[in-house]
Every structure is written in C-alpha cells, then in structure tokens.
C-alpha positions in Angstrom: 0.0 0.0 0.0 1.1 3.6 -0.7 1.6 4.6 3.0 4.3 1.9 3.6 5.8 2.5 0.1 6.6 6.0 1.4 7.3 5.0 5.0 9.7 2.0 4.8 11.4 2.1 8.2 9.6 1.0 11.4 10.7 1.2 15.0 8.9 -1.4 17.1 8.9 -2.1 20.8 7.4 -5.3 22.4 8.5 -7.3 19.3 9.2 -10.5 21.4 5.7 -10.4 22.9 2.6 -12.2 21.5 1.1 -9.2 19.6 4.5 -7.6 18.7 5.9 -10.9 17.3 2.8 -11.3 15.1 3.2 -7.7 13.9 6.8 -8.4 12.9 5.7 -11.5 10.9 2.8 -9.7 9.3 5.0 -6.8 8.2 7.6 -9.1 6.7 5.1 -11.3 4.9 2.5 -8.7 3.7 4.4 -5.4 3.3 7.5 -6.2 1.2 8.0 -2.5 0.6 9.1 -2.1 4.2 12.9 -2.2 4.1 13.8 -2.2 7.8 12.4 -2.9 11.2 14.3 -1.6 14.2 13.4 -4.0 17.1 14.0 -2.9 20.7 15.0 -6.0 22.6 16.2 -6.3 26.2 19.5 -8.2 26.4 22.6 -8.2 28.6 25.0 -8.0 25.7 25.1 -8.1 21.8 25.5 -11.9 21.8 22.4 -12.5 23.8 20.6 -9.9 21.7 21.2 -11.8 18.5 20.4 -15.1 20.2 17.0 -13.8 21.3 16.2 -12.7 17.7 17.2 -16.0 16.2 15.5 -18.1 18.9 12.4 -16.1 19.9 11.7 -14.5 16.5 12.9 -16.4 13.6 13.2 -19.7 15.5 9.5 -19.5 16.3 6.9 -21.6 14.5 5.0 -18.5 13.6 7.5 -17.9 10.8 7.3 -21.3 9.2 4.8 -20.3 6.5 7.0 -17.3 5.6 10.1 -19.5 5.5 8.3 -21.9 3.2 8.0 -19.2 0.5 11.8 -19.2 0.0 13.9 -21.8 -1.8 16.6 -21.9 0.8 17.5 -20.7 4.3 20.1 -18.4 2.7 17.4 -16.7 0.6 15.2 -16.3 3.6 18.1 -14.8 5.5 19.0 -12.4 2.7 15.4 -11.2 1.9 13.7 -11.4 5.3 16.0 -11.7 8.3 18.2 -8.9 7.0 15.4 -6.5 7.3 15.2 -6.9 11.1 17.8 -4.8 13.0 17.8 -5.6 16.7 18.9 -2.8 19.0 19.7 -3.5 22.6 17.5 -1.5 25.0 15.0 -1.4 27.8 11.6 0.2 28.1 12.4 1.1 31.7 15.7 2.8 31.1 16.6 6.4 30.2 16.6 6.9 26.4 15.2 3.3 26.3 18.6 2.1 27.2 19.9 2.7 23.6 23.6 3.3 23.2 24.4 6.7 21.5 25.2 5.1 18.1 22.0 3.0 18.0 19.9 6.0 19.1 21.4 8.1 16.3 20.6 5.4 13.7 17.1 4.8 14.9 16.2 8.5 15.0 17.7 9.2 11.6 15.9 6.4 9.8 12.6 5.8 11.5 9.3 6.9 9.9 6.7 4.8 11.8 6.8 3.9 15.5 4.7 0.9 16.7 4.7 1.1 20.6 3.6 -2.4 21.7 5.8 -2.9 24.8 4.0 -3.0 28.1 4.2 -4.6 31.6 1.1 -6.9 31.4 1.3 -8.5 34.8 -1.8 -7.8 36.8 -0.2 -7.6 40.2 3.0 -5.7 39.9 3.4 -2.8 42.4 2.0 0.4 41.1 5.4 2.1 40.9 6.7 -0.6 38.6 3.5 -0.6 36.4 3.7 3.2 36.1 7.4 3.1 35.2 6.7 0.6 32.4 3.3 1.7 31.1 3.4 5.4 31.6 7.0 6.5 31.6 7.8 3.9 29.0 5.6 5.6 26.3 7.1 9.0 27.4 10.6 7.7 26.7 9.4 6.5 23.3 7.9 9.9 22.5 11.0 11.7 23.6 13.0 9.5 21.2 10.5 10.2 18.5 11.0 13.9 18.9 14.4 13.4 17.3 13.1 11.6 14.2 13.0 14.0 11.3 11.2 11.6 9.0 8.5 10.6 11.5 5.0 10.3 10.0 3.2 8.1 12.6 3.2 6.7 16.1 0.8 3.9 17.2 0.3 3.5 20.9 -1.2 0.1 21.7 -3.4 0.3 24.7 -6.3 -2.0 25.9 -10.1 -1.8 25.7 -10.2 -2.3 29.4 -8.8 1.2 30.2 -12.4 2.2 30.7 -13.2 -0.7 33.0 -14.9 1.8 35.4 -17.4 2.8 32.7 -20.0 1.0 30.7 -21.7 -0.8 29.3 -21.3 1.2 26.1 -17.7 2.3 25.4 -17.0 4.6 22.5 -13.7 5.3 20.7 -13.2 8.3 22.9 -10.8 9.5 25.6 -13.0 9.7 28.7 -12.1 11.8 31.7 -9.6 10.0 34.0 -11.4 9.0 37.1 -8.6 9.5 39.7 -8.0 12.9 41.1 -4.8 14.4 42.5 -3.4 12.7 45.5 -1.1 14.9 47.7 2.5 13.8 47.8 2.6 14.3 51.6 2.8 10.9 53.3 0.6 12.2 56.1 -2.4 12.6 53.7 -5.2 10.1 53.7 -5.7 8.6 50.2 -9.3 7.8 50.8 -10.1 11.4 51.8 -8.3 12.7 48.7 -10.4 10.6 46.2 -13.2 12.2 44.2 -14.7 11.7 40.8 -13.5 15.0 39.4 -11.2 15.0 36.4 -7.6 15.8 37.2 -4.7 16.7 35.0 -2.8 13.5 34.1 0.6 15.1 34.1 0.2 16.5 37.6 -1.2 13.2 38.8 1.8 11.4 37.5 4.1 13.9 39.2 2.3 13.4 42.5 2.5 9.6 42.2 6.2 9.8 41.5 6.8 12.0 44.5 5.1 9.6 46.9 7.1 7.4 49.3 6.8 3.6 48.7 4.5 3.3 51.7 2.3 6.1 50.6 2.0 4.8 47.1 1.2 1.4 48.4 -1.6 2.9 50.4 -2.8 4.9 47.4 -2.8 1.8 45.3 -4.9 -0.1 47.8 -7.3 2.6 48.9 -7.7 4.6 45.7 -6.5 3.0 42.5 -7.8 -0.5 43.1 -11.2 0.8 44.2 -11.6 2.0 40.6 -9.5 -0.3 38.5 -9.2 -4.1 38.7 -5.4 -4.1 38.8 -2.3 -1.9 38.4 -1.9 -2.9 34.7 -5.3 -1.5 33.7 -4.9 1.6 36.0 -1.5 2.4 34.5 -2.6 1.8 30.9 -5.6 4.0 31.4 -3.4 6.8 32.7 -1.0 6.3 29.9 -3.7 7.1 27.3 -4.2 10.5 28.9 -0.5 11.1 29.1 0.3 10.3 25.4 -2.7 12.5 24.4 -1.2 15.4 26.4 2.5 14.7 25.4 1.9 14.1 21.7 0.0 17.4 21.5 2.6 19.4 23.3 5.4 17.7 21.3 3.5 18.1 18.0 3.8 14.4 17.2 1.5 12.3 14.9 -0.2 9.8 17.2 -3.0 7.3 17.2 -4.2 4.8 19.9 -5.3 1.3 19.3 -7.3 -0.5 22.0 -7.5 -4.3 21.4 -9.9 -6.3 23.5 -8.8 -9.7 25.0 -6.4 -10.9 22.3 -6.8 -14.5 21.4 -5.3 -17.0 18.8 -5.2 -16.1 15.2 -8.2 -16.8 13.0 -6.2 -17.4 9.8 -2.8 -15.7 9.5 -0.1 -16.7 9.2 -1.7 -20.0 10.3 -5.0 -20.8 12.1 -4.9 -20.7 15.9 -1.4 -19.3 16.4 -1.1 -18.6 20.2 1.9 -18.1 22.5 2.4 -17.6 26.2 0.1 -17.7 29.2 -1.1 -14.1 29.3 -4.8 -13.3 29.2 -7.3 -15.8 27.9 -4.5 -18.2 26.9 -3.9 -18.7 30.6 -7.6 -19.4 31.3 -7.7 -21.9 28.5 -4.6 -23.8 29.5 -5.6 -24.0 33.1 -9.1 -25.2 32.1 -7.8 -27.7 29.5 -5.3 -29.3 32.0 -7.9 -29.2 34.8 -5.5 -27.1 36.9 -8.4 -24.7 37.6 -12.1 -25.7 37.4 -13.7 -22.9 39.3 -14.1 -19.3 38.2 -15.9 -16.3 39.5 -18.0 -15.5 36.5 -21.6 -15.2 35.1 -22.2 -17.6 32.2 -24.2 -15.0 30.2 -21.4 -12.4 30.4 -20.3 -11.2 27.0 -16.5 -11.4 26.8 -14.8 -9.3 24.1 -12.2 -11.4 22.4 -10.5 -10.7 19.2 -8.1 -12.8 17.0 -4.5 -11.5 17.1 -4.3 -11.3 13.2 -7.2 -8.9 13.3 -5.4 -6.8 15.9 -2.2 -6.6 13.8 -4.1 -5.4 10.7 -5.9 -2.7 12.7 -2.6 -1.5 14.1 -0.9 -1.3 10.7 -4.0 0.5 9.2 -4.3 2.9 12.2 -0.7 4.1 11.5 -2.0 5.6 8.3 -4.4 8.0 10.2 -1.8 9.7 12.4 -1.6 13.5 12.0 0.2 16.3 13.8 -1.6 19.2 15.6 -4.9 17.5 16.3 -7.0 18.3 19.4 -7.8 14.7 20.1 -5.7 11.6 19.3 -7.8 9.2 17.1 -8.7 6.0 18.8 -9.5 2.6 17.2 -11.0 -0.2 19.3 -10.4 -3.7 17.9 -13.0 -6.1 19.3 -16.2 -8.0 18.7 -18.6 -7.3 21.6 -20.6 -4.5 19.9 -21.2 -6.2 16.5 -20.6 -10.0 16.9 -20.7 -10.9 20.6 -20.0 -14.2 22.3 -20.9 -15.2 25.9 -18.8 -17.0 28.4 -21.2 -20.0 28.2 -20.6 -20.2 24.5 -16.8 -19.9 25.0 -16.5 -22.4 27.7 -19.0 -24.9 26.2 -17.0 -25.0 22.9 -13.7 -25.0 24.8 -14.6 -27.9 27.1 -16.0 -29.9 24.3 -12.7 -29.7 22.5 -10.6 -30.5 25.5 -12.8 -33.4 26.5 -12.3 -35.0 23.1 -8.6 -34.2 23.4 -8.4 -36.0 26.7 -10.0 -39.1 25.2 -7.5 -39.1 22.3 -4.6 -38.6 24.8 -5.8 -41.4 27.0 -5.8 -43.8 24.0 -2.3 -42.9 22.9 -0.9 -42.3 26.5 1.4 -39.6 25.1 0.3 -36.5 27.0 1.8 -36.9 30.4 5.5 -36.6 29.5 4.9 -33.6 27.2 2.8 -31.9 29.9 5.6 -32.4 32.4 8.0 -30.7 30.0 5.7 -27.7 29.8 5.3 -27.5 33.5 1.6 -28.3 33.1 -0.1 -31.0 35.2 -1.9 -33.7 33.2 -5.6 -33.9 34.1 -5.2 -37.5 35.1 -2.9 -36.6 38.0 -4.9 -33.8 39.5 -5.5 -33.5 43.2 -9.1 -34.4 43.9 -9.6 -31.3 46.1 -9.6 -29.1 43.0 -13.1 -30.5 42.2 -15.1 -30.6 45.4 -18.7 -30.3 44.1 -21.8 -31.5 45.9 -24.2 -32.8 43.2 -27.0 -33.5 45.7 -28.1 -29.9 46.1 -29.1 -27.4 43.5 -29.1 -23.6 43.4 -28.8 -20.9 40.8 -25.8 -19.5 42.6 -23.2 -21.6 40.8 -23.2 -23.0 37.3 -21.3 -26.1 36.2 -20.6 -26.7 32.6 -19.4 -30.3 32.0 -18.1 -32.0 29.0 -19.2 -35.6 29.4 -17.4 -38.0 27.2 -18.7 -41.3 25.8 -17.6 -44.1 28.1 -14.8 -45.5 26.1 -12.0 -46.0 28.6 -11.6 -45.8 32.4 -9.0 -43.1 32.0 -11.4 -40.9 30.0 -14.0 -41.4 32.6 -11.6 -40.4 35.3 -10.6 -37.2 33.6 -13.9 -35.4 33.0 -13.0 -31.7 32.5 -15.5 -29.3 34.0 -15.8 -25.6 34.7 -17.8 -24.2 37.6 -19.0 -20.6 37.5 -19.5 -19.1 41.0 -20.9 -15.8 42.0 -18.5 -13.9 44.3 -20.3 -14.8 47.5 -20.5 -18.6 46.8 -16.9 -18.7 45.7 -15.6 -17.2 48.9 -17.9 -19.5 50.9 -16.7 -22.5 49.0 -13.1 -21.8 49.8 -13.9 -20.9 53.4 -15.3 -24.4 53.8 -12.1 -25.9 52.3 -9.8 -23.6 54.3 -11.6 -24.6 57.5 -10.9 -28.3 56.8 -7.3 -28.0 55.4 -6.4 -25.3 57.9 -6.5 -27.8 60.7 -3.1 -29.1 59.5 -4.3 -32.1 57.5 -7.2 -34.2 56.3 -7.7 -37.9 55.9 -7.8 -39.2 52.4 -11.1 -40.5 51.1 -10.0 -44.2 51.4 -9.0 -43.8 55.0 -5.3 -44.2 54.4 -2.6 -41.9 55.8 -3.0 -38.2 55.9 -2.6 -36.4 52.5 0.4 -34.2 51.8 -0.9 -31.1 53.7 1.7 -28.7 52.3 1.1 -29.7 48.7 -2.7 -29.6 49.2 -2.5 -26.1 50.7 -0.3 -24.9 47.8 -2.9 -26.2 45.3 -5.7 -24.7 47.3 -4.0 -21.3 47.3 -3.2 -21.5 43.6 -6.8 -22.5 42.7 -8.3 -19.8 44.8 -6.1 -17.0 43.5 -6.4 -18.1 39.8 -10.2 -18.3 40.0 -10.4 -14.8 41.4 -7.7 -13.1 39.2 -9.9 -12.8 36.1 -13.2 -12.3 38.0 -13.5 -8.5 37.2 -13.5 -9.3 33.5 -15.8 -12.4 33.8 -18.4 -10.8 35.9 -18.8 -7.5 34.0 -19.4 -6.8 30.3 -18.9 -4.0 28.0 -19.9 -3.2 24.4 -16.8 -1.7 22.8 -17.8 0.4 19.8 -15.5 -0.3 16.9 -16.8 2.2 14.3 -13.5 3.8 13.7 -11.7 0.5 13.3 -14.4 -0.8 11.0 -14.1 2.3 8.8 -10.4 1.6 8.6 -11.1 -2.0 7.6 -13.5 -1.0 4.9 -10.8 1.0 3.1 -8.0 -1.5 3.8 -6.1 -3.2 0.9 -6.6 -7.0 0.8 -3.4 -7.7 2.8 -4.6 -5.6 5.7 -8.4 -6.3 5.5 -9.4 -8.2 8.7 -13.1 -8.4 8.2 -14.1 -6.9 11.6 -17.8 -7.0 10.6 -17.6 -10.6 9.3 -20.0 -12.7 11.4 -17.8 -15.8 11.4 -18.8 -19.0 13.1 -17.8 -18.7 16.8 -18.0 -22.5 17.2 -15.5 -23.0 14.4 -13.2 -20.2 15.7 -13.1 -21.7 19.2 -12.1 -25.0 17.7 -9.3 -23.2 15.8 -8.2 -21.4 18.9 -8.2 -24.6 21.1 -6.3 -26.4 18.4 -3.7 -23.6 18.4 -3.3 -23.6 22.2 -3.0 -27.4 22.0 -0.4 -27.4 19.3 1.6 -24.2 20.0 1.4 -23.7 23.8 1.0 -27.2 25.1 3.1 -28.4 22.1 1.1 -31.5 21.4 0.3 -32.8 18.0 -2.6 -35.0 19.1 -5.2 -32.4 18.1 -9.0 -32.9 17.6 -10.5 -32.3 14.1 -13.6 -30.0 13.8 -15.8 -32.8 12.5 -15.2 -34.9 15.7 -15.9 -31.9 17.9 -19.0 -30.9 16.1 -20.5 -34.4 16.0 -20.5 -34.5 19.8 -21.6 -30.9 20.3 -25.3 -31.4 21.2 -24.8 -34.7 23.1 -21.7 -34.0 25.1 -22.5 -30.7 26.8 -24.9 -30.2 29.7 -25.4 -27.5 32.3 -26.2 -28.1 35.9 -26.7 -25.7 38.8 -24.8 -26.9 41.9 -23.9 -25.6 45.3 -22.8 -27.2 48.5 -25.9 -27.6 50.7 -23.9 -26.7 53.8 -23.0 -23.4 52.3 -26.6 -22.4 51.6 -27.2 -22.1 55.3 -24.5 -19.5 55.9 -24.6 -17.0 53.0 -23.4 -13.6 54.0 -26.4 -11.2 54.1 -24.5 -8.1 53.0 -21.6 -7.1 50.7 -19.5 -6.2 53.8 -19.9 -9.7 55.1 -18.9 -11.2 51.8 -15.8 -9.0 51.7 -14.9 -10.0 55.3 -15.1 -13.7 54.2 -12.8 -12.9 51.3 -10.3 -11.1 53.6 -10.3 -14.0 56.0 -9.5 -16.4 53.1 -6.7 -14.1 51.8 -5.2 -13.8 55.3 -5.1 -17.6 55.7 -3.6 -18.1 52.3 -1.0 -15.5 52.9 0.4 -17.7 55.7 0.8 -20.8 53.5 
C-alpha cells in the first residue's frame, strides 16, 4: 500500500511479545516494501541480543509459513531476516537504554513507530506498572521527537482502560477517574479521592513523589477501588498522558485498543497462540484441569479478538496519524458490539474440544510426559480437592458446565473436564469451607489411608483460589466496545490488511481453531482434535447443571461487607501458606 511505500522504516517495541511478534511477521510477509524494522530488545549483551532474535523471533513456528516461501535458508536470511535490525535497549531505562550510536541510527531512519511494549502483569506494584506503562511511552515519544522523517506513532493500549465505565464504550478519551493525591505521606488517600477530572501530568508527578508506603496505600485505597489491577490503571493513565504529550510535542499519534487478544483466525496459520497471558492462561488451566472454578456469570459477553485482526488494525491505524490535532484518534479492535459471544458459548465450545482431546490422549498415552516438560499437570494426575462439588443440592448461585465423554476408557471417565462458575459470595464461601478443613493441619484421604500431603494440598488450594479470582473482574462484567473507527479503517484497507471486523464468522468453528492452536503451539502436542469430531459430539456432550454445597446455603453472608470479610479471611489464611 502507498503509505508503507513512502514509509519504509519502522521502530517497534514489544516485538518479542505475543502481539508484537505477530506484527513483525505480518509486516515481513505482507508489506514487502518495508525495508527495515528496528526492534527494541532487552538483552545483557550483543551476543544475547542476536540469540534472542534467532531463537524467539525467527526460530518461532510463527515464521514457518513465511520461510516456506523461499527456496533456501540463505534466501530467507537475505530477503527477510536482514530487514530486522535488533537494538539493545530497555523500556524502563533512560533513552530506552539505547547506546548513542543505536539511538542516532534509529532517530535518523525511523518513519513509523509501533509502541507495543508493556508490563502486562496484573499484580505488579503500582510504581513498577507506572514506570513501564506510563514512563515507557514517554521515553518512546522523547525518542520520536528526534526523528526528522517521522510520520506516525501507534500507541497500543487495551479496551479495558475504561473498566470503570459501561456498558457502552465509545472510541473516545473519557475523563480520567482518579484525582490528584497529595505527595505528603501524612495525607489520607481515601479522603483525597473524588470523581472530578484531574490533570494527568500533575497526577503522574504526584505519584512519582510519593514514598513507597504512601504509594502502596494509594494503590490499595484509591487505584484498586476503581480499576481491577495496576496494569489497567497504568494503561488508562497512559492514554491521557500520550494524548497530552503528543499534542505538546506536535507528534503524529493514534491509539489502538485491542480487546482480549486470542489466537489467530487465519494468519499466518490458524490458531497461532503463545504464552500464558490473558485468555491463553484461562484456556490452558481449564484444559489441563488445573483450575475448574471461576468467579463468572455464564451470560457475560466477553470481548475477544483474534491476534491477526489486531495486527491489521494497528498497521492500518498508523495511516491515520496527524500532527496538531486536538484529540488523538482511537481505534477499538474487538467483537462485543457487533458480533458478541458469551462465556457460556466460549467455555462450552472449549470444554467440548478438551474433552475430546483427553479421550484421544488417553488412548495414545502420550500426553503426560509432554505436559511435564511444559510444567503443566496432566488432568489424570490432578489433586481431587480441585473439584469438590456436591451434586445433591441445587441452586442458581453456581453453574457447572461439564463435557461428558462417551464411556470409552476408564482413564477418559476419570478425567472429566469441567468448569464451575460461581458468583463472588459462593466462591468465597466454597473456599472458606475448604480452608476450614485444610487449615487444621491435615485431612484424611477418602480411602482412610494416611493423611494427605498437607503442604502440597495447601499450595494447590492457594493457587486454585487466586487463579479463580484473578480474572473475575472481566468475567463478571461486560462492555460493548464500539468499533466504528476500526471498521471504517477496515472498509478501506487493501486486501493484505483487511481483517473483516464485521464478518459474522462462526464462533464455534473459531473456538475450535483457537483450542487447536493452544493445544499445538502452547502445550506443544500434535494430538489435536478435528472439527468434525468436535461438532459431532456438540449437542450430546454438553450439559449444564446448577450446583452448590448444601452446607453453604445455610450460611450465605447477608451483605456485601460480610462477603468482603469472608474474602479477607481467606486471603489472610492463604498469605500464611
């Protein structure tokens, strides 16, 4: 396309991450006019820098379809690998950690900046999250100020920056919900909070001036009362900061907000997925029966979007950046507003695939050793305490979706994969019941033999509890993310960058593609389930039941405060494990 014919040098951060790596591959495969990609990579020395590029980028299976287009490894090296210029740096360091010579080269050549790097961990201390996700973009913009040929900067954000709003989220920059907080350590964070809009630059300055203790208090009593975690809080603040900074620096900027990014729909191969971040983690933990219980409502609409769509939106959005605009253009890449899918649909399709996968694995007996290599427990070796469910009582307070397999083998029967959706109250009560039993220092095994390994059991209990709660803010709430700007971009995209955001594709088929991708690329197993097998068992293999422990029904907390106290008691106990 004409834009990349004129702008042939790209500086990209976050290129070793899931989205960033897919962007690198997409550019090299679909935009041959791009001559150079400067890739910021963290490394201790030049040797490690090149090793990371060879191992994590070009050694990745993501690049296999592109490699297949060339007659020899030498031709691939000459025409593709040579375009990627790795520069040693760090998002957290001054000048991005670039040495003077690299900085000079990057600034002289770069025409397009794709800012994908971020600290995506949910529970990093606020100071670390702000350093990476707020000051990191500032360092990128300061570098961009010295780029005479610059035409565009794309800041990759997240749709969840407006977590506190809803349910309709437009492609707009909404007022930031956190006010100034005095830098004096004697001030009370809670008394400083109000809903009034505050200047983001001054807020950042105030946060930077706080002592660690004061900032920790602010994080707990202010930030996390509005946002679900420090990642979302810092990314939300960053949008306001890049809006302010790009305007004052007269830089051409756009913002792209992807929803929950999932495996590829088609490019460069169906189902490509990598890592355990976001929904990948939920799927792997469900597939291996590490976690069977989640705090969620089954009819919640979850905004998920294939990674290949996100990459195309990012590359198209770059063409819209302009200097001197009052408001930075925003493009939301998601599905919730025009092609929604519920958690029930997601998990039903997902569990059906993994149930069939468990049957196939049990017949070939080849999954256990591979799972051990990946650090993933095989479902056949799970501790039974992960699935304590009383099927004698019924209630609408928890939902169990079970994939029930045909009774082919005893192993298959023993590894039924199931997901239980709890509301917050029931979830806390369920774990209070377990904590009470295991907190006594041990419990007898079901067959009356010696006591179970208490330490291991407590560790599993703590892991299951924390994992089930971690994603609850996103599984209990729903948003409809307007994607009008992104759709308008898509409608004028050339074929290579057309994603089909409005295409009402088959969610059942996509979930099968995504599950296969996780199975093949994350769990690294080739024993995958074909779509025909999965579809044939669809109507007969899924059933929904409403279950809750009868003993818990008699002790439901009556108020929100009582529920929160139960949760605090659980956390206090688990912190001692």
